[in-house]
N, CA, C and O atoms as a GROMACS GRO file, in nm:
protein
  508
    1UNK      N    1   0.082  -0.119   0.000
    1UNK     CA    2   0.000   0.000   0.000
    1UNK      C    3   0.086   0.125   0.000
    1UNK      O    4   0.051   0.223  -0.066
    2UNK      N    5   0.199   0.125   0.071
    2UNK     CA    6   0.284   0.243   0.074
    2UNK      C    7   0.342   0.272  -0.063
    2UNK      O    8   0.369   0.388  -0.097
    3UNK      N    9   0.363   0.168  -0.143
    3UNK     CA   10   0.414   0.188  -0.278
    3UNK      C   11   0.311   0.263  -0.363
    3UNK      O   12   0.346   0.355  -0.437
    4UNK      N   13   0.186   0.223  -0.351
    4UNK     CA   14   0.080   0.291  -0.424
    4UNK      C   15   0.066   0.435  -0.376
    4UNK      O   16   0.047   0.525  -0.458
    5UNK      N   17   0.076   0.458  -0.249
    5UNK     CA   18   0.068   0.594  -0.195
    5UNK      C   19   0.182   0.680  -0.246
    5UNK      O   20   0.162   0.797  -0.276
    6UNK      N   21   0.302   0.622  -0.254
    6UNK     CA   22   0.417   0.696  -0.306
    6UNK      C   23   0.398   0.734  -0.451
    6UNK      O   24   0.429   0.847  -0.490
    7UNK      N   25   0.347   0.643  -0.532
    7UNK     CA   26   0.323   0.672  -0.674
    7UNK      C   27   0.214   0.778  -0.688
    7UNK      O   28   0.226   0.870  -0.769
    8UNK      N   29   0.110   0.765  -0.608
    8UNK     CA   30   0.002   0.865  -0.614
    8UNK      C   31   0.054   1.003  -0.574
    8UNK      O   32   0.017   1.103  -0.636
    9UNK      N   33   0.138   1.008  -0.473
    9UNK     CA   34   0.195   1.136  -0.430
    9UNK      C   35   0.282   1.196  -0.539
    9UNK      O   36   0.278   1.317  -0.562
   10UNK      N   37   0.360   1.112  -0.606
   10UNK     CA   38   0.444   1.160  -0.717
   10UNK      C   39   0.360   1.227  -0.824
   10UNK      O   40   0.389   1.340  -0.865
   11UNK      N   41   0.256   1.159  -0.870
   11UNK     CA   42   0.172   1.214  -0.977
   11UNK      C   43   0.097   1.338  -0.931
   11UNK      O   44   0.077   1.431  -1.009
   12UNK      N   45   0.054   1.340  -0.808
   12UNK     CA   46  -0.014   1.458  -0.756
   12UNK      C   47   0.080   1.578  -0.758
   12UNK      O   48   0.040   1.687  -0.799
   13UNK      N   49   0.204   1.559  -0.715
   13UNK     CA   50   0.302   1.668  -0.717
   13UNK      C   51   0.336   1.709  -0.860
   13UNK      O   52   0.352   1.828  -0.889
   14UNK      N   53   0.348   1.612  -0.950
   14UNK     CA   54   0.379   1.643  -1.090
   14UNK      C   55   0.269   1.727  -1.153
   14UNK      O   56   0.298   1.825  -1.222
   15UNK      N   57   0.144   1.690  -1.130
   15UNK     CA   58   0.033   1.767  -1.186
   15UNK      C   59   0.019   1.903  -1.120
   15UNK      O   60  -0.025   1.998  -1.186
   16UNK      N   61   0.056   1.916  -0.996
   16UNK     CA   62   0.048   2.045  -0.927
   16UNK      C   63   0.145   2.145  -0.988
   16UNK      O   64   0.121   2.265  -0.982
   17UNK      N   65   0.254   2.097  -1.047
   17UNK     CA   66   0.355   2.186  -1.106
   17UNK      C   67   0.313   2.237  -1.242
   17UNK      O   68   0.368   2.338  -1.288
   18UNK      N   69   0.220   2.173  -1.310
   18UNK     CA   70   0.182   2.211  -1.446
   18UNK      C   71   0.132   2.355  -1.456
   18UNK      O   72   0.180   2.426  -1.544
   19UNK      N   73   0.039   2.402  -1.371
   19UNK     CA   74  -0.006   2.541  -1.384
   19UNK      C   75   0.108   2.642  -1.369
   19UNK      O   76   0.110   2.743  -1.439
   20UNK      N   77   0.201   2.616  -1.279
   20UNK     CA   78   0.312   2.709  -1.260
   20UNK      C   79   0.399   2.713  -1.384
   20UNK      O   80   0.445   2.820  -1.424
   21UNK      N   81   0.421   2.599  -1.447
   21UNK     CA   82   0.500   2.596  -1.570
   21UNK      C   83   0.426   2.667  -1.682
   21UNK      O   84   0.487   2.745  -1.756
   22UNK      N   85   0.298   2.642  -1.697
   22UNK     CA   86   0.221   2.704  -1.805
   22UNK      C   87   0.220   2.855  -1.791
   22UNK      O   88   0.225   2.926  -1.891
   23UNK      N   89   0.213   2.905  -1.670
   23UNK     CA   90   0.212   3.049  -1.648
   23UNK      C   91   0.348   3.111  -1.679
   23UNK      O   92   0.358   3.233  -1.696
   24UNK      N   93   0.449   3.030  -1.687
   24UNK     CA   94   0.584   3.081  -1.710
   24UNK      C   95   0.629   3.058  -1.854
   24UNK      O   96   0.749   3.044  -1.879
   25UNK      N   97   0.536   3.053  -1.950
   25UNK     CA   98   0.574   3.043  -2.090
   25UNK      C   99   0.595   2.900  -2.136
   25UNK      O  100   0.708   2.862  -2.167
   26UNK      N  101   0.489   2.821  -2.141
   26UNK     CA  102   0.492   2.685  -2.194
   26UNK      C  103   0.598   2.599  -2.128
   26UNK      O  104   0.662   2.517  -2.194
   27UNK      N  105   0.618   2.617  -1.999
   27UNK     CA  106   0.712   2.534  -1.928
   27UNK      C  107   0.851   2.594  -1.919
   27UNK      O  108   0.936   2.541  -1.848
   28UNK      N  109   0.875   2.702  -1.988
   28UNK     CA  110   1.006   2.765  -1.984
   28UNK      C  111   1.022   2.852  -1.862
   28UNK      O  112   0.925   2.898  -1.802
   29UNK      N  113   1.147   2.875  -1.827
   29UNK     CA  114   1.181   2.959  -1.713
   29UNK      C  115   1.265   3.075  -1.764
   29UNK      O  116   1.375   3.054  -1.816
   30UNK      N  117   1.215   3.196  -1.751
   30UNK     CA  118   1.283   3.314  -1.805
   30UNK      C  119   1.420   3.338  -1.741
   30UNK      O  120   1.511   3.387  -1.808
   31UNK      N  121   1.435   3.305  -1.614
   31UNK     CA  122   1.564   3.324  -1.548
   31UNK      C  123   1.669   3.230  -1.608
   31UNK      O  124   1.780   3.272  -1.640
   32UNK      N  125   1.632   3.102  -1.621
   32UNK     CA  126   1.724   3.009  -1.688
   32UNK      C  127   1.745   3.051  -1.833
   32UNK      O  128   1.856   3.039  -1.886
   33UNK      N  129   1.638   3.100  -1.898
   33UNK     CA  130   1.647   3.143  -2.037
   33UNK      C  131   1.745   3.257  -2.057
   33UNK      O  132   1.813   3.263  -2.159
   34UNK      N  133   1.752   3.348  -1.960
   34UNK     CA  134   1.849   3.458  -1.969
   34UNK      C  135   1.992   3.405  -1.972
   34UNK      O  136   2.076   3.455  -2.047
   35UNK      N  137   2.018   3.303  -1.892
   35UNK     CA  138   2.153   3.244  -1.890
   35UNK      C  139   2.183   3.170  -2.020
   35UNK      O  140   2.294   3.179  -2.073
   36UNK      N  141   2.084   3.098  -2.073
   36UNK     CA  142   2.103   3.028  -2.201
   36UNK      C  143   2.122   3.130  -2.313
   36UNK      O  144   2.209   3.114  -2.398
   37UNK      N  145   2.041   3.235  -2.312
   37UNK     CA  146   2.052   3.341  -2.412
   37UNK      C  147   2.192   3.402  -2.410
   37UNK      O  148   2.255   3.420  -2.514
   38UNK      N  149   2.240   3.433  -2.290
   38UNK     CA  150   2.374   3.492  -2.275
   38UNK      C  151   2.481   3.397  -2.330
   38UNK      O  152   2.574   3.440  -2.398
   39UNK      N  153   2.467   3.270  -2.301
   39UNK     CA  154   2.566   3.170  -2.342
   39UNK      C  155   2.559   3.136  -2.491
   39UNK      O  156   2.662   3.123  -2.557
   40UNK      N  157   2.439   3.121  -2.544
   40UNK     CA  158   2.422   3.068  -2.679
   40UNK      C  159   2.387   3.171  -2.787
   40UNK      O  160   2.411   3.146  -2.905
   41UNK      N  161   2.331   3.285  -2.749
   41UNK     CA  162   2.275   3.376  -2.849
   41UNK      C  163   2.352   3.507  -2.867
   41UNK      O  164   2.352   3.564  -2.976
   42UNK      N  165   2.419   3.554  -2.762
   42UNK     CA  166   2.478   3.688  -2.768
   42UNK      C  167   2.602   3.698  -2.857
   42UNK      O  168   2.652   3.808  -2.878
   43UNK      N  169   2.651   3.588  -2.908
   43UNK     CA  170   2.759   3.596  -3.005
   43UNK      C  171   2.713   3.664  -3.133
   43UNK      O  172   2.793   3.725  -3.204
   44UNK      N  173   2.584   3.654  -3.162
   44UNK     CA  174   2.528   3.715  -3.284
   44UNK      C  175   2.415   3.814  -3.256
   44UNK      O  176   2.389   3.902  -3.338
   45UNK      N  177   2.349   3.802  -3.141
   45UNK     CA  178   2.231   3.884  -3.111
   45UNK      C  179   2.251   3.965  -2.985
   45UNK      O  180   2.336   3.934  -2.900
   46UNK      N  181   2.171   4.070  -2.975
   46UNK     CA  182   2.161   4.153  -2.856
   46UNK      C  183   2.013   4.183  -2.838
   46UNK      O  184   1.936   4.174  -2.933
   47UNK      N  185   1.972   4.217  -2.719
   47UNK     CA  186   1.833   4.257  -2.701
   47UNK      C  187   1.803   4.389  -2.772
   47UNK      O  188   1.695   4.406  -2.828
   48UNK      N  189   1.899   4.482  -2.770
   48UNK     CA  190   1.869   4.618  -2.814
   48UNK      C  191   1.943   4.668  -2.937
   48UNK      O  192   1.919   4.781  -2.981
   49UNK      N  193   2.032   4.589  -2.994
   49UNK     CA  194   2.107   4.636  -3.111
   49UNK      C  195   2.116   4.526  -3.215
   49UNK      O  196   2.134   4.409  -3.183
   50UNK      N  197   2.104   4.567  -3.342
   50UNK     CA  198   2.127   4.474  -3.451
   50UNK      C  199   2.276   4.444  -3.457
   50UNK      O  200   2.359   4.535  -3.447
   51UNK      N  201   2.310   4.319  -3.474
   51UNK     CA  202   2.449   4.278  -3.486
   51UNK      C  203   2.456   4.184  -3.606
   51UNK      O  204   2.403   4.218  -3.712
   52UNK      N  205   2.518   4.069  -3.593
   52UNK     CA  206   2.514   3.969  -3.700
   52UNK      C  207   2.368   3.929  -3.723
   52UNK      O  208   2.326   3.908  -3.836
   53UNK      N  209   2.293   3.919  -3.615
   53UNK     CA  210   2.149   3.894  -3.619
   53UNK      C  211   2.074   4.014  -3.565
   53UNK      O  212   2.135   4.104  -3.506
   54UNK      N  213   1.943   4.018  -3.586
   54UNK     CA  214   1.864   4.133  -3.542
   54UNK      C  215   1.847   4.142  -3.391
   54UNK      O  216   1.864   4.042  -3.320
   55UNK      N  217   1.814   4.261  -3.343
   55UNK     CA  218   1.785   4.283  -3.201
   55UNK      C  219   1.662   4.202  -3.161
   55UNK      O  220   1.570   4.185  -3.241
   56UNK      N  221   1.662   4.153  -3.039
   56UNK     CA  222   1.555   4.065  -2.994
   56UNK      C  223   1.452   4.126  -2.901
   56UNK      O  224   1.346   4.067  -2.881
   57UNK      N  225   1.479   4.244  -2.843
   57UNK     CA  226   1.377   4.300  -2.754
   57UNK      C  227   1.251   4.328  -2.837
   57UNK      O  228   1.257   4.394  -2.940
   58UNK      N  229   1.140   4.277  -2.791
   58UNK     CA  230   1.014   4.295  -2.863
   58UNK      C  231   0.989   4.190  -2.970
   58UNK      O  232   0.891   4.199  -3.043
   59UNK      N  233   1.076   4.089  -2.981
   59UNK     CA  234   1.059   3.989  -3.086
   59UNK      C  235   0.932   3.906  -3.064
   59UNK      O  236   0.865   3.870  -3.161
   60UNK      N  237   0.900   3.875  -2.940
   60UNK     CA  238   0.780   3.795  -2.914
   60UNK      C  239   0.657   3.877  -2.952
   60UNK      O  240   0.634   3.986  -2.899
   61UNK      N  241   0.578   3.824  -3.043
   61UNK     CA  242   0.458   3.893  -3.091
   61UNK      C  243   0.483   3.978  -3.216
   61UNK      O  244   0.388   4.033  -3.272
   62UNK      N  245   0.607   3.989  -3.258
   62UNK     CA  246   0.644   4.071  -3.374
   62UNK      C  247   0.639   3.984  -3.500
   62UNK      O  248   0.661   3.863  -3.494
   63UNK      N  249   0.611   4.047  -3.614
   63UNK     CA  250   0.616   3.978  -3.743
   63UNK      C  251   0.762   3.949  -3.774
   63UNK      O  252   0.849   4.034  -3.757
   64UNK      N  253   0.787   3.828  -3.821
   64UNK     CA  254   0.923   3.789  -3.860
   64UNK      C  255   0.974   3.880  -3.970
   64UNK      O  256   0.900   3.918  -4.061
   65UNK      N  257   1.101   3.915  -3.962
   65UNK     CA  258   1.164   3.996  -4.065
   65UNK      C  259   1.127   4.143  -4.062
   65UNK      O  260   1.136   4.211  -4.164
   66UNK      N  261   1.086   4.193  -3.946
   66UNK     CA  262   1.038   4.331  -3.942
   66UNK      C  263   1.113   4.425  -3.847
   66UNK      O  264   1.071   4.539  -3.829
   67UNK      N  265   1.221   4.380  -3.786
   67UNK     CA  266   1.296   4.470  -3.697
   67UNK      C  267   1.362   4.578  -3.781
   67UNK      O  268   1.426   4.549  -3.883
   68UNK      N  269   1.347   4.701  -3.740
   68UNK     CA  270   1.401   4.815  -3.815
   68UNK      C  271   1.553   4.808  -3.824
   68UNK      O  272   1.622   4.776  -3.728
   69UNK      N  273   1.602   4.839  -3.944
   69UNK     CA  274   1.746   4.851  -3.964
   69UNK      C  275   1.822   4.722  -3.982
   69UNK      O  276   1.945   4.724  -3.986
   70UNK      N  277   1.752   4.610  -3.995
   70UNK     CA  278   1.823   4.483  -4.015
   70UNK      C  279   1.792   4.428  -4.154
   70UNK      O  280   1.678   4.431  -4.198
   71UNK      N  281   1.894   4.380  -4.222
   71UNK     CA  282   1.879   4.326  -4.358
   71UNK      C  283   1.851   4.175  -4.351
   71UNK      O  284   1.944   4.094  -4.344
   72UNK      N  285   1.725   4.139  -4.352
   72UNK     CA  286   1.681   4.000  -4.342
   72UNK      C  287   1.690   3.929  -4.476
   72UNK      O  288   1.698   3.993  -4.582
   73UNK      N  289   1.689   3.796  -4.471
   73UNK     CA  290   1.678   3.716  -4.594
   73UNK      C  291   1.539   3.739  -4.654
   73UNK      O  292   1.444   3.772  -4.583
   74UNK      N  293   1.530   3.721  -4.784
   74UNK     CA  294   1.402   3.742  -4.854
   74UNK      C  295   1.294   3.649  -4.798
   74UNK      O  296   1.179   3.689  -4.783
   75UNK      N  297   1.331   3.525  -4.768
   75UNK     CA  298   1.234   3.430  -4.716
   75UNK      C  299   1.173   3.474  -4.585
   75UNK      O  300   1.053   3.456  -4.563
   76UNK      N  301   1.253   3.530  -4.499
   76UNK     CA  302   1.204   3.577  -4.370
   76UNK      C  303   1.113   3.699  -4.388
   76UNK      O  304   1.009   3.710  -4.324
   77UNK      N  305   1.152   3.789  -4.476
   77UNK     CA  306   1.072   3.908  -4.501
   77UNK      C  307   0.936   3.870  -4.560
   77UNK      O  308   0.834   3.929  -4.524
   78UNK      N  309   0.935   3.773  -4.651
   78UNK     CA  310   0.810   3.731  -4.717
   78UNK      C  311   0.720   3.647  -4.627
   78UNK      O  312   0.601   3.633  -4.653
   79UNK      N  313   0.777   3.590  -4.523
   79UNK     CA  314   0.697   3.503  -4.437
   79UNK      C  315   0.586   3.583  -4.370
   79UNK      O  316   0.595   3.705  -4.355
   80UNK      N  317   0.486   3.514  -4.331
   80UNK     CA  318   0.373   3.576  -4.260
   80UNK      C  319   0.375   3.534  -4.113
   80UNK      O  320   0.273   3.537  -4.045
   81UNK      N  321   0.491   3.496  -4.065
   81UNK     CA  322   0.506   3.441  -3.931
   81UNK      C  323   0.505   3.553  -3.827
   81UNK      O  324   0.568   3.657  -3.843
   82UNK      N  325   0.432   3.528  -3.720
   82UNK     CA  326   0.437   3.612  -3.600
   82UNK      C  327   0.507   3.527  -3.494
   82UNK      O  328   0.470   3.412  -3.472
   83UNK      N  329   0.607   3.585  -3.429
   83UNK     CA  330   0.685   3.508  -3.332
   83UNK      C  331   0.604   3.482  -3.205
   83UNK      O  332   0.561   3.575  -3.136
   84UNK      N  333   0.584   3.355  -3.177
   84UNK     CA  334   0.510   3.305  -3.061
   84UNK      C  335   0.588   3.187  -3.004
   84UNK      O  336   0.695   3.153  -3.054
   85UNK      N  337   0.534   3.123  -2.899
   85UNK     CA  338   0.600   3.003  -2.847
   85UNK      C  339   0.620   2.899  -2.957
   85UNK      O  340   0.730   2.846  -2.974
   86UNK      N  341   0.513   2.872  -3.032
   86UNK     CA  342   0.520   2.766  -3.133
   86UNK      C  343   0.615   2.801  -3.246
   86UNK      O  344   0.695   2.717  -3.288
   87UNK      N  345   0.608   2.924  -3.297
   87UNK     CA  346   0.693   2.960  -3.410
   87UNK      C  347   0.839   2.974  -3.368
   87UNK      O  348   0.930   2.935  -3.442
   88UNK      N  349   0.863   3.031  -3.250
   88UNK     CA  350   1.001   3.040  -3.202
   88UNK      C  351   1.060   2.902  -3.175
   88UNK      O  352   1.178   2.879  -3.199
   89UNK      N  353   0.978   2.811  -3.125
   89UNK     CA  354   1.026   2.676  -3.101
   89UNK      C  355   1.066   2.610  -3.233
   89UNK      O  356   1.172   2.548  -3.241
   90UNK      N  357   0.983   2.621  -3.334
   90UNK     CA  358   1.018   2.564  -3.466
   90UNK      C  359   1.142   2.629  -3.522
   90UNK      O  360   1.228   2.561  -3.577
   91UNK      N  361   1.153   2.760  -3.509
   91UNK     CA  362   1.268   2.835  -3.560
   91UNK      C  363   1.397   2.790  -3.492
   91UNK      O  364   1.497   2.760  -3.558
   92UNK      N  365   1.395   2.786  -3.360
   92UNK     CA  366   1.516   2.750  -3.286
   92UNK      C  367   1.552   2.602  -3.304
   92UNK      O  368   1.668   2.565  -3.286
   93UNK      N  369   1.456   2.518  -3.338
   93UNK     CA  370   1.482   2.378  -3.364
   93UNK      C  371   1.561   2.360  -3.494
   93UNK      O  372   1.656   2.283  -3.499
   94UNK      N  373   1.520   2.433  -3.599
   94UNK     CA  374   1.586   2.423  -3.729
   94UNK      C  375   1.541   2.540  -3.817
   94UNK      O  376   1.445   2.525  -3.892
   95UNK      N  377   1.608   2.654  -3.810
   95UNK     CA  378   1.565   2.773  -3.883
   95UNK      C  379   1.552   2.751  -4.034
   95UNK      O  380   1.455   2.797  -4.094
   96UNK      N  381   1.647   2.684  -4.094
   96UNK     CA  382   1.648   2.668  -4.239
   96UNK      C  383   1.539   2.573  -4.288
   96UNK      O  384   1.492   2.588  -4.401
   97UNK      N  385   1.499   2.478  -4.207
   97UNK     CA  386   1.387   2.391  -4.244
   97UNK      C  387   1.254   2.464  -4.226
   97UNK      O  388   1.158   2.436  -4.298
   98UNK      N  389   1.249   2.556  -4.132
   98UNK     CA  390   1.126   2.630  -4.103
   98UNK      C  391   1.100   2.737  -4.208
   98UNK      O  392   0.987   2.752  -4.255
   99UNK      N  393   1.204   2.811  -4.245
   99UNK     CA  394   1.190   2.918  -4.345
   99UNK      C  395   1.301   2.900  -4.447
   99UNK      O  396   1.419   2.918  -4.416
  100UNK      N  397   1.263   2.864  -4.567
  100UNK     CA  398   1.362   2.843  -4.674
  100UNK      C  399   1.441   2.971  -4.699
  100UNK      O  400   1.384   3.080  -4.708
  101UNK      N  401   1.572   2.956  -4.710
  101UNK     CA  402   1.660   3.070  -4.736
  101UNK      C  403   1.703   3.144  -4.611
  101UNK      O  404   1.774   3.245  -4.621
  102UNK      N  405   1.662   3.097  -4.494
  102UNK     CA  406   1.705   3.163  -4.370
  102UNK      C  407   1.856   3.152  -4.358
  102UNK      O  408   1.915   3.050  -4.392
  103UNK      N  409   1.917   3.258  -4.308
  103UNK     CA  410   2.063   3.260  -4.296
  103UNK      C  411   2.112   3.208  -4.161
  103UNK      O  412   2.229   3.174  -4.147
  104UNK      N  413   2.024   3.203  -4.062
  104UNK     CA  414   2.067   3.159  -3.930
  104UNK      C  415   2.092   3.008  -3.934
  104UNK      O  416   2.002   2.930  -3.965
  105UNK      N  417   2.214   2.968  -3.901
  105UNK     CA  418   2.250   2.828  -3.902
  105UNK      C  419   2.248   2.764  -3.765
  105UNK      O  420   2.261   2.642  -3.754
  106UNK      N  421   2.233   2.842  -3.662
  106UNK     CA  422   2.235   2.792  -3.524
  106UNK      C  423   2.107   2.716  -3.493
  106UNK      O  424   1.999   2.754  -3.538
  107UNK      N  425   2.119   2.609  -3.417
  107UNK     CA  426   2.005   2.533  -3.366
  107UNK      C  427   2.021   2.513  -3.216
  107UNK      O  428   2.132   2.498  -3.166
  108UNK      N  429   1.910   2.515  -3.148
  108UNK     CA  430   1.910   2.487  -3.004
  108UNK      C  431   1.833   2.355  -2.987
  108UNK      O  432   1.710   2.354  -2.980
  109UNK      N  433   1.906   2.246  -2.980
  109UNK     CA  434   1.847   2.113  -2.983
  109UNK      C  435   1.770   2.074  -2.858
  109UNK      O  436   1.674   1.997  -2.866
  110UNK      N  437   1.807   2.125  -2.744
  110UNK     CA  438   1.744   2.087  -2.617
  110UNK      C  439   1.608   2.157  -2.601
  110UNK      O  440   1.603   2.279  -2.589
  111UNK      N  441   1.498   2.080  -2.600
  111UNK     CA  442   1.364   2.141  -2.588
  111UNK      C  443   1.346   2.225  -2.462
  111UNK      O  444   1.278   2.328  -2.465
  112UNK      N  445   1.406   2.184  -2.351
  112UNK     CA  446   1.392   2.261  -2.226
  112UNK      C  447   1.464   2.395  -2.239
  112UNK      O  448   1.411   2.497  -2.195
  113UNK      N  449   1.582   2.396  -2.299
  113UNK     CA  450   1.654   2.522  -2.319
  113UNK      C  451   1.580   2.612  -2.416
  113UNK      O  452   1.577   2.734  -2.398
  114UNK      N  453   1.519   2.554  -2.521
  114UNK     CA  454   1.438   2.635  -2.614
  114UNK      C  455   1.323   2.700  -2.538
  114UNK      O  456   1.298   2.820  -2.555
  115UNK      N  457   1.253   2.623  -2.456
  115UNK     CA  458   1.141   2.677  -2.379
  115UNK      C  459   1.187   2.789  -2.286
  115UNK      O  460   1.118   2.889  -2.270
  116UNK      N  461   1.304   2.772  -2.226
  116UNK     CA  462   1.357   2.875  -2.136
  116UNK      C  463   1.392   3.003  -2.213
  116UNK      O  464   1.358   3.113  -2.168
  117UNK      N  465   1.457   2.990  -2.328
  117UNK     CA  466   1.491   3.107  -2.409
  117UNK      C  467   1.365   3.177  -2.456
  117UNK      O  468   1.358   3.300  -2.455
  118UNK      N  469   1.265   3.101  -2.498
  118UNK     CA  470   1.139   3.160  -2.543
  118UNK      C  471   1.071   3.235  -2.429
  118UNK      O  472   1.017   3.343  -2.450
  119UNK      N  473   1.073   3.177  -2.308
  119UNK     CA  474   1.016   3.247  -2.191
  119UNK      C  475   1.090   3.377  -2.165
  119UNK      O  476   1.029   3.478  -2.131
  120UNK      N  477   1.222   3.375  -2.181
  120UNK     CA  478   1.303   3.496  -2.164
  120UNK      C  479   1.269   3.601  -2.270
  120UNK      O  480   1.252   3.718  -2.239
  121UNK      N  481   1.260   3.558  -2.396
  121UNK     CA  482   1.226   3.653  -2.502
  121UNK      C  483   1.087   3.710  -2.484
  121UNK      O  484   1.063   3.827  -2.513
  122UNK      N  485   0.995   3.628  -2.437
  122UNK     CA  486   0.860   3.677  -2.410
  122UNK      C  487   0.864   3.783  -2.299
  122UNK      O  488   0.802   3.889  -2.311
  123UNK      N  489   0.937   3.753  -2.193
  123UNK     CA  490   0.946   3.846  -2.080
  123UNK      C  491   1.011   3.979  -2.125
  123UNK      O  492   0.963   4.086  -2.087
  124UNK      N  493   1.119   3.972  -2.203
  124UNK     CA  494   1.186   4.095  -2.246
  124UNK      C  495   1.104   4.172  -2.350
  124UNK      O  496   1.132   4.288  -2.379
  125UNK      N  497   1.003   4.106  -2.405
  125UNK     CA  498   0.913   4.174  -2.500
  125UNK      C  499   0.793   4.234  -2.429
  125UNK      O  500   0.708   4.297  -2.492
  126UNK      N  501   0.786   4.214  -2.296
  126UNK     CA  502   0.675   4.271  -2.219
  126UNK      C  503   0.544   4.198  -2.238
  126UNK      O  504   0.438   4.255  -2.219
  127UNK      N  505   0.551   4.071  -2.277
  127UNK     CA  506   0.429   3.993  -2.302
  127UNK      C  507   0.405   3.894  -2.191
  127UNK      O  508   0.307   3.819  -2.195
   0.00000   0.00000   0.00000
């Protein structure tokens, strides 16, 4: 009986964590995302300045290819994509498969790290 109680307690605790994760951007954690962003993204991107890649502040909810002053690939400019959890996740998984002609070659393979970065980008976009 104690084994059954232990399993039941595990699942109860696991389900209790779901609302907290959902409120934090599809399971992502913005604090962890800031660290991943700093480690993996700032070589080409900044929140506030265009560099090798476009500035990211305000990217969440923005139309792809629309940051002022950045020369995007034609495919990105022509896309009708609005950056959201789902579109950012697809982009970070494999940019060139998601949008033909995309110049970004970087991929973030770890789904948890993608969720964290997306939560961070959402937070820095004020969403």
